[in-house]
Gaussian input, Z-matrix of N, CA and C with variables (Angstrom, degrees):
# hf/3-21g

backbone

0 1
 N
 C     1     B1
 C     2     B2     1     A1
 N     3     B3     2     A2     1     D1
 C     4     B4     3     A3     2     D2
 C     5     B5     4     A4     3     D3
 N     6     B6     5     A5     4     D4
 C     7     B7     6     A6     5     D5
 C     8     B8     7     A7     6     D6
 N     9     B9     8     A8     7     D7
 C    10    B10     9     A9     8     D8
 C    11    B11    10    A10     9     D9
 N    12    B12    11    A11    10    D10
 C    13    B13    12    A12    11    D11
 C    14    B14    13    A13    12    D12
 N    15    B15    14    A14    13    D13
 C    16    B16    15    A15    14    D14
 C    17    B17    16    A16    15    D15
 N    18    B18    17    A17    16    D16
 C    19    B19    18    A18    17    D17
 C    20    B20    19    A19    18    D18
 N    21    B21    20    A20    19    D19
 C    22    B22    21    A21    20    D20
 C    23    B23    22    A22    21    D21
 N    24    B24    23    A23    22    D22
 C    25    B25    24    A24    23    D23
 C    26    B26    25    A25    24    D24
 N    27    B27    26    A26    25    D25
 C    28    B28    27    A27    26    D26
 C    29    B29    28    A28    27    D27
 N    30    B30    29    A29    28    D28
 C    31    B31    30    A30    29    D29
 C    32    B32    31    A31    30    D30
 N    33    B33    32    A32    31    D31
 C    34    B34    33    A33    32    D32
 C    35    B35    34    A34    33    D33
 N    36    B36    35    A35    34    D34
 C    37    B37    36    A36    35    D35
 C    38    B38    37    A37    36    D36
 N    39    B39    38    A38    37    D37
 C    40    B40    39    A39    38    D38
 C    41    B41    40    A40    39    D39
 N    42    B42    41    A41    40    D40
 C    43    B43    42    A42    41    D41
 C    44    B44    43    A43    42    D42
 N    45    B45    44    A44    43    D43
 C    46    B46    45    A45    44    D44
 C    47    B47    46    A46    45    D45
 N    48    B48    47    A47    46    D46
 C    49    B49    48    A48    47    D47
 C    50    B50    49    A49    48    D48
 N    51    B51    50    A50    49    D49
 C    52    B52    51    A51    50    D50
 C    53    B53    52    A52    51    D51
 N    54    B54    53    A53    52    D52
 C    55    B55    54    A54    53    D53
 C    56    B56    55    A55    54    D54
 N    57    B57    56    A56    55    D55
 C    58    B58    57    A57    56    D56
 C    59    B59    58    A58    57    D57
 N    60    B60    59    A59    58    D58
 C    61    B61    60    A60    59    D59
 C    62    B62    61    A61    60    D60
 N    63    B63    62    A62    61    D61
 C    64    B64    63    A63    62    D62
 C    65    B65    64    A64    63    D63
 N    66    B66    65    A65    64    D64
 C    67    B67    66    A66    65    D65
 C    68    B68    67    A67    66    D66
 N    69    B69    68    A68    67    D67
 C    70    B70    69    A69    68    D68
 C    71    B71    70    A70    69    D69
 N    72    B72    71    A71    70    D70
 C    73    B73    72    A72    71    D71
 C    74    B74    73    A73    72    D72
 N    75    B75    74    A74    73    D73
 C    76    B76    75    A75    74    D74
 C    77    B77    76    A76    75    D75
 N    78    B78    77    A77    76    D76
 C    79    B79    78    A78    77    D77
 C    80    B80    79    A79    78    D78
 N    81    B81    80    A80    79    D79
 C    82    B82    81    A81    80    D80
 C    83    B83    82    A82    81    D81
 N    84    B84    83    A83    82    D82
 C    85    B85    84    A84    83    D83
 C    86    B86    85    A85    84    D84
 N    87    B87    86    A86    85    D85
 C    88    B88    87    A87    86    D86
 C    89    B89    88    A88    87    D87
 N    90    B90    89    A89    88    D88
 C    91    B91    90    A90    89    D89
 C    92    B92    91    A91    90    D90
 N    93    B93    92    A92    91    D91
 C    94    B94    93    A93    92    D92
 C    95    B95    94    A94    93    D93
 N    96    B96    95    A95    94    D94
 C    97    B97    96    A96    95    D95
 C    98    B98    97    A97    96    D96
 N    99    B99    98    A98    97    D97
 C   100   B100    99    A99    98    D98
 C   101   B101   100   A100    99    D99
 N   102   B102   101   A101   100   D100
 C   103   B103   102   A102   101   D101
 C   104   B104   103   A103   102   D102
 N   105   B105   104   A104   103   D103
 C   106   B106   105   A105   104   D104
 C   107   B107   106   A106   105   D105
 N   108   B108   107   A107   106   D106
 C   109   B109   108   A108   107   D107
 C   110   B110   109   A109   108   D108
 N   111   B111   110   A110   109   D109
 C   112   B112   111   A111   110   D110
 C   113   B113   112   A112   111   D111
 N   114   B114   113   A113   112   D112
 C   115   B115   114   A114   113   D113
 C   116   B116   115   A115   114   D114
 N   117   B117   116   A116   115   D115
 C   118   B118   117   A117   116   D116
 C   119   B119   118   A118   117   D117
 N   120   B120   119   A119   118   D118
 C   121   B121   120   A120   119   D119
 C   122   B122   121   A121   120   D120
 N   123   B123   122   A122   121   D121
 C   124   B124   123   A123   122   D122
 C   125   B125   124   A124   123   D123
 N   126   B126   125   A125   124   D124
 C   127   B127   126   A126   125   D125
 C   128   B128   127   A127   126   D126
 N   129   B129   128   A128   127   D127
 C   130   B130   129   A129   128   D128
 C   131   B131   130   A130   129   D129
 N   132   B132   131   A131   130   D130
 C   133   B133   132   A132   131   D131
 C   134   B134   133   A133   132   D132
 N   135   B135   134   A134   133   D133
 C   136   B136   135   A135   134   D134
 C   137   B137   136   A136   135   D135
 N   138   B138   137   A137   136   D136
 C   139   B139   138   A138   137   D137
 C   140   B140   139   A139   138   D138
 N   141   B141   140   A140   139   D139
 C   142   B142   141   A141   140   D140
 C   143   B143   142   A142   141   D141
 N   144   B144   143   A143   142   D142
 C   145   B145   144   A144   143   D143
 C   146   B146   145   A145   144   D144
 N   147   B147   146   A146   145   D145
 C   148   B148   147   A147   146   D146
 C   149   B149   148   A148   147   D147
 N   150   B150   149   A149   148   D148
 C   151   B151   150   A150   149   D149
 C   152   B152   151   A151   150   D150
 N   153   B153   152   A152   151   D151
 C   154   B154   153   A153   152   D152
 C   155   B155   154   A154   153   D153
 N   156   B156   155   A155   154   D154
 C   157   B157   156   A156   155   D155
 C   158   B158   157   A157   156   D156
 N   159   B159   158   A158   157   D157
 C   160   B160   159   A159   158   D158
 C   161   B161   160   A160   159   D159
 N   162   B162   161   A161   160   D160
 C   163   B163   162   A162   161   D161
 C   164   B164   163   A163   162   D162
 N   165   B165   164   A164   163   D163
 C   166   B166   165   A165   164   D164
 C   167   B167   166   A166   165   D165
 N   168   B168   167   A167   166   D166
 C   169   B169   168   A168   167   D167
 C   170   B170   169   A169   168   D168
 N   171   B171   170   A170   169   D169
 C   172   B172   171   A171   170   D170
 C   173   B173   172   A172   171   D171
 N   174   B174   173   A173   172   D172
 C   175   B175   174   A174   173   D173
 C   176   B176   175   A175   174   D174
 N   177   B177   176   A176   175   D175
 C   178   B178   177   A177   176   D176
 C   179   B179   178   A178   177   D177
 N   180   B180   179   A179   178   D178
 C   181   B181   180   A180   179   D179
 C   182   B182   181   A181   180   D180
 N   183   B183   182   A182   181   D181
 C   184   B184   183   A183   182   D182
 C   185   B185   184   A184   183   D183
 N   186   B186   185   A185   184   D184
 C   187   B187   186   A186   185   D185
 C   188   B188   187   A187   186   D186
 N   189   B189   188   A188   187   D187
 C   190   B190   189   A189   188   D188
 C   191   B191   190   A190   189   D189
 N   192   B192   191   A191   190   D190
 C   193   B193   192   A192   191   D191
 C   194   B194   193   A193   192   D192
 N   195   B195   194   A194   193   D193
 C   196   B196   195   A195   194   D194
 C   197   B197   196   A196   195   D195
 N   198   B198   197   A197   196   D196
 C   199   B199   198   A198   197   D197
 C   200   B200   199   A199   198   D198
 N   201   B201   200   A200   199   D199
 C   202   B202   201   A201   200   D200
 C   203   B203   202   A202   201   D201
 N   204   B204   203   A203   202   D202
 C   205   B205   204   A204   203   D203
 C   206   B206   205   A205   204   D204
 N   207   B207   206   A206   205   D205
 C   208   B208   207   A207   206   D206
 C   209   B209   208   A208   207   D207
 N   210   B210   209   A209   208   D208
 C   211   B211   210   A210   209   D209
 C   212   B212   211   A211   210   D210
 N   213   B213   212   A212   211   D211
 C   214   B214   213   A213   212   D212
 C   215   B215   214   A214   213   D213
 N   216   B216   215   A215   214   D214
 C   217   B217   216   A216   215   D215
 C   218   B218   217   A217   216   D216
 N   219   B219   218   A218   217   D217
 C   220   B220   219   A219   218   D218
 C   221   B221   220   A220   219   D219
 N   222   B222   221   A221   220   D220
 C   223   B223   222   A222   221   D221
 C   224   B224   223   A223   222   D222
 N   225   B225   224   A224   223   D223
 C   226   B226   225   A225   224   D224
 C   227   B227   226   A226   225   D225
 N   228   B228   227   A227   226   D226
 C   229   B229   228   A228   227   D227
 C   230   B230   229   A229   228   D228
 N   231   B231   230   A230   229   D229
 C   232   B232   231   A231   230   D230
 C   233   B233   232   A232   231   D231
 N   234   B234   233   A233   232   D232
 C   235   B235   234   A234   233   D233
 C   236   B236   235   A235   234   D234
 N   237   B237   236   A236   235   D235
 C   238   B238   237   A237   236   D236
 C   239   B239   238   A238   237   D237
 N   240   B240   239   A239   238   D238
 C   241   B241   240   A240   239   D239
 C   242   B242   241   A241   240   D240
 N   243   B243   242   A242   241   D241
 C   244   B244   243   A243   242   D242
 C   245   B245   244   A244   243   D243
 N   246   B246   245   A245   244   D244
 C   247   B247   246   A246   245   D245
 C   248   B248   247   A247   246   D246
 N   249   B249   248   A248   247   D247
 C   250   B250   249   A249   248   D248
 C   251   B251   250   A250   249   D249
 N   252   B252   251   A251   250   D250
 C   253   B253   252   A252   251   D251
 C   254   B254   253   A253   252   D252
 N   255   B255   254   A254   253   D253
 C   256   B256   255   A255   254   D254
 C   257   B257   256   A256   255   D255
 N   258   B258   257   A257   256   D256
 C   259   B259   258   A258   257   D257
 C   260   B260   259   A259   258   D258
 N   261   B261   260   A260   259   D259
 C   262   B262   261   A261   260   D260
 C   263   B263   262   A262   261   D261
 N   264   B264   263   A263   262   D262
 C   265   B265   264   A264   263   D263
 C   266   B266   265   A265   264   D264
 N   267   B267   266   A266   265   D265
 C   268   B268   267   A267   266   D266
 C   269   B269   268   A268   267   D267
 N   270   B270   269   A269   268   D268
 C   271   B271   270   A270   269   D269
 C   272   B272   271   A271   270   D270
 N   273   B273   272   A272   271   D271
 C   274   B274   273   A273   272   D272
 C   275   B275   274   A274   273   D273
 N   276   B276   275   A275   274   D274
 C   277   B277   276   A276   275   D275
 C   278   B278   277   A277   276   D276
 N   279   B279   278   A278   277   D277
 C   280   B280   279   A279   278   D278
 C   281   B281   280   A280   279   D279
 N   282   B282   281   A281   280   D280
 C   283   B283   282   A282   281   D281
 C   284   B284   283   A283   282   D282
 N   285   B285   284   A284   283   D283
 C   286   B286   285   A285   284   D284
 C   287   B287   286   A286   285   D285
 N   288   B288   287   A287   286   D286
 C   289   B289   288   A288   287   D287
 C   290   B290   289   A289   288   D288
 N   291   B291   290   A290   289   D289
 C   292   B292   291   A291   290   D290
 C   293   B293   292   A292   291   D291
 N   294   B294   293   A293   292   D292
 C   295   B295   294   A294   293   D293
 C   296   B296   295   A295   294   D294
 N   297   B297   296   A296   295   D295
 C   298   B298   297   A297   296   D296
 C   299   B299   298   A298   297   D297
 N   300   B300   299   A299   298   D298
 C   301   B301   300   A300   299   D299
 C   302   B302   301   A301   300   D300
 N   303   B303   302   A302   301   D301
 C   304   B304   303   A303   302   D302
 C   305   B305   304   A304   303   D303
 N   306   B306   305   A305   304   D304
 C   307   B307   306   A306   305   D305
 C   308   B308   307   A307   306   D306
 N   309   B309   308   A308   307   D307
 C   310   B310   309   A309   308   D308
 C   311   B311   310   A310   309   D309
 N   312   B312   311   A311   310   D310
 C   313   B313   312   A312   311   D311
 C   314   B314   313   A313   312   D312
 N   315   B315   314   A314   313   D313
 C   316   B316   315   A315   314   D314
 C   317   B317   316   A316   315   D315
 N   318   B318   317   A317   316   D316
 C   319   B319   318   A318   317   D317
 C   320   B320   319   A319   318   D318
 N   321   B321   320   A320   319   D319
 C   322   B322   321   A321   320   D320
 C   323   B323   322   A322   321   D321
 N   324   B324   323   A323   322   D322
 C   325   B325   324   A324   323   D323
 C   326   B326   325   A325   324   D324
 N   327   B327   326   A326   325   D325
 C   328   B328   327   A327   326   D326
 C   329   B329   328   A328   327   D327
 N   330   B330   329   A329   328   D328
 C   331   B331   330   A330   329   D329
 C   332   B332   331   A331   330   D330
 N   333   B333   332   A332   331   D331
 C   334   B334   333   A333   332   D332
 C   335   B335   334   A334   333   D333
 N   336   B336   335   A335   334   D334
 C   337   B337   336   A336   335   D335
 C   338   B338   337   A337   336   D336
 N   339   B339   338   A338   337   D337
 C   340   B340   339   A339   338   D338
 C   341   B341   340   A340   339   D339

   B1=1.4486
   B2=1.5294
   B3=1.3294
   B4=1.4670
   B5=1.5253
   B6=1.3318
   B7=1.4658
   B8=1.5229
   B9=1.3363
   B10=1.4638
   B11=1.5247
   B12=1.3229
   B13=1.4634
   B14=1.5247
   B15=1.3302
   B16=1.4687
   B17=1.5175
   B18=1.3274
   B19=1.4703
   B20=1.5240
   B21=1.3279
   B22=1.4669
   B23=1.5261
   B24=1.3215
   B25=1.4632
   B26=1.5276
   B27=1.3195
   B28=1.4667
   B29=1.5202
   B30=1.3323
   B31=1.4710
   B32=1.5238
   B33=1.3101
   B34=1.4634
   B35=1.5223
   B36=1.3455
   B37=1.4556
   B38=1.5228
   B39=1.3254
   B40=1.4605
   B41=1.5167
   B42=1.3083
   B43=1.4556
   B44=1.5248
   B45=1.3193
   B46=1.4643
   B47=1.5387
   B48=1.3259
   B49=1.4653
   B50=1.5285
   B51=1.3186
   B52=1.4565
   B53=1.5234
   B54=1.3193
   B55=1.4638
   B56=1.5273
   B57=1.2927
   B58=1.4613
   B59=1.5183
   B60=1.3235
   B61=1.4577
   B62=1.5193
   B63=1.3211
   B64=1.4641
   B65=1.5205
   B66=1.3309
   B67=1.4553
   B68=1.5240
   B69=1.3225
   B70=1.4528
   B71=1.5287
   B72=1.3263
   B73=1.4635
   B74=1.5244
   B75=1.3032
   B76=1.4608
   B77=1.5085
   B78=1.3098
   B79=1.4596
   B80=1.5221
   B81=1.3228
   B82=1.4589
   B83=1.5174
   B84=1.3209
   B85=1.4610
   B86=1.5281
   B87=1.3115
   B88=1.4624
   B89=1.5193
   B90=1.3083
   B91=1.4537
   B92=1.5132
   B93=1.3263
   B94=1.4609
   B95=1.5196
   B96=1.3238
   B97=1.4561
   B98=1.5239
   B99=1.3147
   B100=1.4645
   B101=1.5262
   B102=1.3233
   B103=1.4595
   B104=1.5156
   B105=1.3423
   B106=1.4618
   B107=1.5296
   B108=1.3396
   B109=1.4679
   B110=1.5314
   B111=1.3279
   B112=1.4700
   B113=1.5237
   B114=1.3213
   B115=1.4728
   B116=1.5280
   B117=1.3321
   B118=1.4677
   B119=1.5247
   B120=1.3257
   B121=1.4658
   B122=1.5319
   B123=1.3231
   B124=1.4693
   B125=1.5236
   B126=1.3156
   B127=1.4664
   B128=1.5211
   B129=1.3237
   B130=1.4658
   B131=1.5259
   B132=1.3270
   B133=1.4715
   B134=1.5226
   B135=1.3223
   B136=1.4627
   B137=1.5257
   B138=1.3115
   B139=1.4633
   B140=1.5217
   B141=1.3352
   B142=1.4669
   B143=1.5244
   B144=1.3371
   B145=1.4683
   B146=1.5290
   B147=1.3200
   B148=1.4678
   B149=1.5276
   B150=1.3332
   B151=1.4582
   B152=1.5155
   B153=1.3283
   B154=1.4643
   B155=1.5232
   B156=1.3196
   B157=1.4653
   B158=1.5307
   B159=1.3258
   B160=1.4623
   B161=1.5227
   B162=1.3175
   B163=1.4641
   B164=1.5246
   B165=1.3153
   B166=1.4612
   B167=1.5271
   B168=1.3097
   B169=1.4620
   B170=1.5197
   B171=1.3279
   B172=1.4574
   B173=1.5184
   B174=1.3232
   B175=1.4551
   B176=1.5066
   B177=1.2955
   B178=1.4572
   B179=1.5182
   B180=1.3280
   B181=1.4621
   B182=1.5195
   B183=1.3085
   B184=1.4616
   B185=1.5272
   B186=1.3277
   B187=1.4674
   B188=1.5238
   B189=1.3208
   B190=1.4641
   B191=1.5235
   B192=1.3113
   B193=1.4677
   B194=1.5228
   B195=1.3467
   B196=1.4642
   B197=1.5278
   B198=1.3310
   B199=1.4630
   B200=1.5220
   B201=1.3245
   B202=1.4577
   B203=1.5234
   B204=1.3230
   B205=1.4664
   B206=1.5317
   B207=1.3418
   B208=1.4520
   B209=1.5128
   B210=1.3208
   B211=1.4632
   B212=1.5310
   B213=1.3296
   B214=1.4629
   B215=1.5338
   B216=1.3116
   B217=1.4632
   B218=1.5198
   B219=1.3239
   B220=1.4622
   B221=1.5246
   B222=1.3062
   B223=1.4600
   B224=1.5199
   B225=1.3188
   B226=1.4623
   B227=1.5241
   B228=1.3290
   B229=1.4639
   B230=1.5200
   B231=1.3013
   B232=1.4590
   B233=1.5096
   B234=1.3181
   B235=1.4567
   B236=1.5175
   B237=1.3067
   B238=1.4607
   B239=1.5159
   B240=1.3160
   B241=1.4614
   B242=1.5228
   B243=1.3181
   B244=1.4567
   B245=1.5137
   B246=1.3105
   B247=1.4651
   B248=1.5204
   B249=1.3260
   B250=1.4591
   B251=1.5169
   B252=1.3234
   B253=1.4710
   B254=1.5256
   B255=1.3038
   B256=1.4674
   B257=1.5307
   B258=1.3158
   B259=1.4628
   B260=1.5300
   B261=1.3195
   B262=1.4613
   B263=1.5214
   B264=1.3422
   B265=1.4620
   B266=1.5339
   B267=1.3346
   B268=1.4619
   B269=1.5267
   B270=1.3353
   B271=1.4643
   B272=1.5248
   B273=1.3317
   B274=1.4581
   B275=1.5150
   B276=1.3253
   B277=1.4618
   B278=1.5242
   B279=1.3139
   B280=1.4672
   B281=1.5317
   B282=1.3214
   B283=1.4589
   B284=1.5301
   B285=1.3141
   B286=1.4690
   B287=1.5262
   B288=1.3121
   B289=1.4689
   B290=1.5303
   B291=1.3264
   B292=1.4677
   B293=1.5278
   B294=1.3298
   B295=1.4608
   B296=1.5297
   B297=1.3100
   B298=1.4606
   B299=1.5166
   B300=1.3303
   B301=1.4646
   B302=1.5220
   B303=1.3194
   B304=1.4624
   B305=1.5313
   B306=1.3069
   B307=1.4649
   B308=1.5230
   B309=1.3290
   B310=1.4689
   B311=1.5296
   B312=1.3299
   B313=1.4670
   B314=1.5261
   B315=1.3243
   B316=1.4611
   B317=1.5296
   B318=1.3188
   B319=1.4706
   B320=1.5256
   B321=1.3249
   B322=1.4727
   B323=1.5263
   B324=1.3339
   B325=1.4664
   B326=1.5267
   B327=1.3223
   B328=1.4694
   B329=1.5257
   B330=1.3186
   B331=1.4701
   B332=1.5251
   B333=1.3237
   B334=1.4685
   B335=1.5226
   B336=1.3176
   B337=1.4640
   B338=1.5236
   B339=1.3046
   B340=1.4747
   B341=1.5012
   A1=111.03
   A2=117.28
   A3=119.67
   A4=110.58
   A5=116.61
   A6=119.89
   A7=110.63
   A8=116.13
   A9=120.34
   A10=111.26
   A11=116.95
   A12=120.49
   A13=111.05
   A14=117.14
   A15=120.38
   A16=110.43
   A17=117.10
   A18=120.72
   A19=110.41
   A20=116.88
   A21=120.74
   A22=111.42
   A23=117.20
   A24=120.58
   A25=111.56
   A26=116.51
   A27=119.42
   A28=110.95
   A29=117.72
   A30=120.95
   A31=109.34
   A32=116.08
   A33=121.23
   A34=111.80
   A35=117.10
   A36=121.43
   A37=112.99
   A38=117.46
   A39=120.35
   A40=112.14
   A41=116.00
   A42=120.90
   A43=109.80
   A44=115.31
   A45=121.26
   A46=109.20
   A47=115.30
   A48=120.62
   A49=113.12
   A50=116.70
   A51=119.41
   A52=110.18
   A53=115.66
   A54=121.04
   A55=108.79
   A56=115.16
   A57=121.17
   A58=108.24
   A59=115.51
   A60=121.06
   A61=107.17
   A62=116.24
   A63=120.95
   A64=109.26
   A65=114.94
   A66=120.71
   A67=108.02
   A68=116.88
   A69=121.65
   A70=109.08
   A71=116.43
   A72=119.82
   A73=112.15
   A74=117.31
   A75=120.53
   A76=109.97
   A77=116.29
   A78=120.42
   A79=107.91
   A80=115.03
   A81=119.79
   A82=109.20
   A83=117.14
   A84=119.76
   A85=110.38
   A86=115.53
   A87=120.40
   A88=109.81
   A89=116.26
   A90=121.30
   A91=109.99
   A92=115.65
   A93=120.27
   A94=108.88
   A95=115.76
   A96=121.90
   A97=106.95
   A98=116.77
   A99=121.54
   A100=110.82
   A101=115.78
   A102=121.19
   A103=114.36
   A104=117.04
   A105=119.73
   A106=112.65
   A107=117.03
   A108=120.10
   A109=109.01
   A110=116.38
   A111=122.19
   A112=112.98
   A113=118.07
   A114=119.75
   A115=111.22
   A116=116.60
   A117=120.60
   A118=109.63
   A119=116.84
   A120=121.11
   A121=110.21
   A122=117.34
   A123=120.96
   A124=110.93
   A125=116.96
   A126=120.49
   A127=111.48
   A128=116.88
   A129=120.24
   A130=110.22
   A131=117.22
   A132=121.06
   A133=111.66
   A134=117.10
   A135=121.31
   A136=110.45
   A137=116.60
   A138=120.96
   A139=110.62
   A140=116.67
   A141=120.45
   A142=111.02
   A143=117.28
   A144=121.09
   A145=111.74
   A146=116.43
   A147=121.07
   A148=112.20
   A149=116.55
   A150=120.47
   A151=113.71
   A152=116.22
   A153=121.35
   A154=109.64
   A155=117.78
   A156=119.99
   A157=111.58
   A158=115.80
   A159=122.15
   A160=108.42
   A161=116.05
   A162=121.64
   A163=108.47
   A164=116.17
   A165=121.31
   A166=109.78
   A167=116.17
   A168=121.99
   A169=111.30
   A170=114.84
   A171=120.49
   A172=108.65
   A173=115.66
   A174=119.98
   A175=110.78
   A176=115.25
   A177=121.37
   A178=107.93
   A179=116.05
   A180=121.57
   A181=109.01
   A182=116.16
   A183=119.92
   A184=111.98
   A185=117.82
   A186=120.84
   A187=112.42
   A188=117.04
   A189=119.71
   A190=111.80
   A191=117.33
   A192=120.45
   A193=111.19
   A194=120.53
   A195=117.73
   A196=112.67
   A197=117.93
   A198=119.51
   A199=110.83
   A200=117.16
   A201=121.46
   A202=111.46
   A203=116.27
   A204=121.67
   A205=111.73
   A206=116.84
   A207=120.82
   A208=113.85
   A209=117.35
   A210=122.26
   A211=107.94
   A212=117.97
   A213=119.79
   A214=110.93
   A215=116.08
   A216=121.22
   A217=109.34
   A218=115.35
   A219=122.09
   A220=108.39
   A221=115.44
   A222=121.80
   A223=107.06
   A224=116.85
   A225=120.81
   A226=107.76
   A227=115.48
   A228=116.49
   A229=109.85
   A230=115.14
   A231=121.05
   A232=114.71
   A233=118.19
   A234=121.02
   A235=110.14
   A236=115.72
   A237=119.37
   A238=110.17
   A239=115.29
   A240=119.29
   A241=108.75
   A242=115.53
   A243=120.59
   A244=110.90
   A245=115.74
   A246=120.50
   A247=109.03
   A248=115.66
   A249=121.20
   A250=113.47
   A251=117.36
   A252=121.02
   A253=112.10
   A254=115.93
   A255=124.82
   A256=113.05
   A257=117.22
   A258=121.58
   A259=109.14
   A260=116.29
   A261=120.32
   A262=112.30
   A263=116.38
   A264=119.44
   A265=112.30
   A266=117.08
   A267=120.58
   A268=109.42
   A269=115.78
   A270=120.27
   A271=109.87
   A272=115.92
   A273=121.90
   A274=109.20
   A275=115.77
   A276=122.69
   A277=106.67
   A278=117.33
   A279=121.71
   A280=113.93
   A281=117.91
   A282=120.24
   A283=109.35
   A284=116.63
   A285=123.43
   A286=113.80
   A287=117.61
   A288=119.45
   A289=112.03
   A290=117.37
   A291=120.45
   A292=111.79
   A293=117.16
   A294=120.35
   A295=112.68
   A296=117.76
   A297=120.01
   A298=111.47
   A299=116.49
   A300=121.24
   A301=110.37
   A302=116.29
   A303=121.40
   A304=110.34
   A305=116.44
   A306=120.47
   A307=110.72
   A308=117.88
   A309=121.06
   A310=110.95
   A311=116.60
   A312=120.44
   A313=111.17
   A314=116.95
   A315=120.10
   A316=111.92
   A317=117.75
   A318=120.40
   A319=109.59
   A320=116.51
   A321=120.17
   A322=110.88
   A323=117.52
   A324=120.90
   A325=111.29
   A326=116.87
   A327=120.47
   A328=110.79
   A329=116.90
   A330=120.42
   A331=111.44
   A332=117.56
   A333=121.13
   A334=111.54
   A335=117.09
   A336=120.92
   A337=112.46
   A338=117.99
   A339=120.45
   A340=111.67
   D1=-41.05
   D2=-179.53
   D3=-67.85
   D4=-40.93
   D5=178.49
   D6=-62.19
   D7=-42.83
   D8=179.15
   D9=-63.59
   D10=-41.81
   D11=179.66
   D12=-64.22
   D13=-41.43
   D14=178.05
   D15=-64.29
   D16=-42.93
   D17=178.90
   D18=-62.35
   D19=-42.72
   D20=178.36
   D21=-60.64
   D22=-43.77
   D23=179.40
   D24=-65.95
   D25=-38.93
   D26=177.71
   D27=-63.73
   D28=-40.66
   D29=176.10
   D30=-63.93
   D31=-44.85
   D32=-178.59
   D33=-57.22
   D34=-40.76
   D35=-176.00
   D36=-100.04
   D37=3.84
   D38=179.39
   D39=60.56
   D40=44.31
   D41=-174.43
   D42=-142.13
   D43=167.32
   D44=171.40
   D45=-123.93
   D46=19.55
   D47=-173.92
   D48=-71.97
   D49=-30.72
   D50=-176.96
   D51=-84.15
   D52=123.51
   D53=177.32
   D54=-127.65
   D55=163.07
   D56=179.49
   D57=-125.45
   D58=131.01
   D59=173.59
   D60=-121.98
   D61=124.88
   D62=-178.09
   D63=-111.37
   D64=140.60
   D65=177.75
   D66=-136.98
   D67=123.73
   D68=177.61
   D69=-70.05
   D70=123.48
   D71=-179.84
   D72=-113.39
   D73=-6.99
   D74=178.28
   D75=-162.28
   D76=145.18
   D77=-179.84
   D78=-146.69
   D79=83.16
   D80=-178.82
   D81=-102.65
   D82=133.37
   D83=178.13
   D84=-74.66
   D85=158.92
   D86=177.86
   D87=-78.27
   D88=152.32
   D89=177.18
   D90=-167.58
   D91=167.18
   D92=-177.95
   D93=-153.64
   D94=141.86
   D95=171.08
   D96=-108.44
   D97=128.49
   D98=-177.69
   D99=-57.32
   D100=140.53
   D101=-178.79
   D102=-62.93
   D103=-21.27
   D104=179.54
   D105=-97.85
   D106=8.27
   D107=178.20
   D108=-72.02
   D109=148.38
   D110=-176.24
   D111=-53.86
   D112=-37.99
   D113=-177.92
   D114=-67.58
   D115=-36.14
   D116=178.47
   D117=-73.05
   D118=-45.05
   D119=179.44
   D120=-59.42
   D121=-44.48
   D122=178.77
   D123=-62.25
   D124=-45.13
   D125=-178.55
   D126=-63.81
   D127=-42.32
   D128=179.12
   D129=-65.53
   D130=-44.40
   D131=-179.99
   D132=-61.23
   D133=-46.83
   D134=179.64
   D135=-63.79
   D136=-44.08
   D137=-178.84
   D138=-60.56
   D139=-44.82
   D140=177.85
   D141=-64.54
   D142=-42.04
   D143=-179.69
   D144=-61.13
   D145=-31.96
   D146=178.77
   D147=-83.79
   D148=-3.50
   D149=-179.75
   D150=73.22
   D151=24.03
   D152=179.99
   D153=-98.33
   D154=155.02
   D155=179.40
   D156=-70.19
   D157=137.73
   D158=177.73
   D159=-91.23
   D160=131.72
   D161=177.96
   D162=-135.43
   D163=121.96
   D164=178.55
   D165=-113.27
   D166=46.30
   D167=-179.04
   D168=-77.43
   D169=156.39
   D170=172.60
   D171=-90.47
   D172=158.88
   D173=177.04
   D174=-173.16
   D175=176.00
   D176=177.45
   D177=-98.53
   D178=102.80
   D179=-178.85
   D180=-135.08
   D181=173.92
   D182=176.72
   D183=-63.70
   D184=-18.74
   D185=177.51
   D186=-67.34
   D187=-20.37
   D188=179.30
   D189=-58.57
   D190=-34.94
   D191=-175.46
   D192=-65.42
   D193=-55.41
   D194=177.53
   D195=-63.26
   D196=-38.72
   D197=179.54
   D198=-59.41
   D199=-41.06
   D200=178.69
   D201=-63.36
   D202=-26.66
   D203=179.77
   D204=-90.04
   D205=4.07
   D206=179.76
   D207=85.72
   D208=11.20
   D209=179.33
   D210=-97.44
   D211=119.51
   D212=-179.23
   D213=-58.73
   D214=135.98
   D215=-179.02
   D216=-154.62
   D217=155.65
   D218=174.32
   D219=-138.25
   D220=165.16
   D221=171.56
   D222=-122.64
   D223=129.69
   D224=176.28
   D225=-119.54
   D226=152.17
   D227=179.15
   D228=-77.07
   D229=163.37
   D230=-173.43
   D231=-92.94
   D232=9.23
   D233=-176.49
   D234=88.16
   D235=168.70
   D236=-175.88
   D237=73.57
   D238=-168.20
   D239=-178.60
   D240=-140.89
   D241=123.41
   D242=177.78
   D243=-104.50
   D244=158.03
   D245=175.21
   D246=-149.18
   D247=155.75
   D248=177.25
   D249=64.15
   D250=39.05
   D251=-175.51
   D252=-52.11
   D253=132.07
   D254=176.35
   D255=62.38
   D256=23.83
   D257=178.41
   D258=-118.41
   D259=166.86
   D260=-179.89
   D261=-61.51
   D262=-28.59
   D263=-179.13
   D264=-99.55
   D265=23.94
   D266=177.80
   D267=-57.37
   D268=137.73
   D269=-177.20
   D270=-143.48
   D271=160.68
   D272=177.42
   D273=-139.44
   D274=127.18
   D275=174.82
   D276=-102.83
   D277=115.44
   D278=-173.81
   D279=-82.12
   D280=4.10
   D281=177.67
   D282=-55.69
   D283=127.76
   D284=-179.83
   D285=61.57
   D286=22.56
   D287=-179.05
   D288=-65.70
   D289=-19.71
   D290=176.73
   D291=-59.74
   D292=-23.37
   D293=-176.74
   D294=-64.67
   D295=-27.42
   D296=177.32
   D297=-66.02
   D298=-46.94
   D299=177.99
   D300=-66.45
   D301=-41.44
   D302=178.85
   D303=-58.98
   D304=-46.72
   D305=-179.35
   D306=-64.10
   D307=-44.75
   D308=-179.59
   D309=-59.42
   D310=-44.21
   D311=179.83
   D312=-64.03
   D313=-44.68
   D314=-178.91
   D315=-66.27
   D316=-35.93
   D317=175.97
   D318=-64.21
   D319=-45.04
   D320=179.04
   D321=-61.06
   D322=-42.53
   D323=178.72
   D324=-64.82
   D325=-41.38
   D326=178.61
   D327=-62.11
   D328=-41.57
   D329=179.81
   D330=-70.87
   D331=-33.88
   D332=-179.48
   D333=-67.53
   D334=-25.22
   D335=-179.17
   D336=-81.99
   D337=-5.22
   D338=-177.80
   D339=-87.31

């Protein structure tokens, strides 16, 4: 798609000045942990108990690797609030950032009791 767009723009402007260089910066396999798996149930229960919002979104994270291998895994946020991820204006507000560690510990304790 990028090559086609560059070619279209070059035709449009009668030029060959626009080029595209692509570099692979990440290659994570797809994976999924079932919503009824103990690790997901524990994380949802702990998150609700702490009064935090539950989010079961998909994404490209380091958890993709074990999930792709059939190993149940989840990704939880670290607390606080980030904005502008991977941009020049990326920022982090550490207010309530302790909640990330608190949640991780409580999930681990819940799983250890099973």
